[in-house]
C-alpha positions as CSV (number, residue, x, y, z in Angstrom):
1,M,116.0,93.3,74.9
2,G,119.0,93.0,77.3
3,T,117.6,96.0,78.9
4,L,114.8,94.7,79.9
5,L,115.7,91.2,80.7
6,A,118.4,92.6,83.8
7,L,115.1,95.5,84.1
8,A,113.5,92.2,85.1
9,L,116.3,90.8,87.2
10,E,116.4,93.2,89.0
11,F,113.5,94.1,89.8
12,K,112.7,90.1,91.0
13,I,115.4,90.2,93.6
14,E,114.2,94.0,94.7
15,G,110.5,92.7,95.6
16,L,112.5,89.4,97.1
17,E,114.5,91.6,99.3
18,S,111.3,93.6,100.8
19,V,109.9,90.3,101.2
20,I,112.9,88.8,102.5
21,R,114.1,91.8,105.3
22,P,110.8,91.6,107.4
23,L,111.7,88.1,108.3
24,K,114.6,88.2,109.2
25,Q,114.1,91.3,111.3
26,V,111.4,89.6,113.1
């Protein structure tokens, strides 16, 4: 269960980065 939570957290962070990165480039 812990690994699943860590995976979900990693996925969330990756999603946030993919959203923030284009905003920073502009």
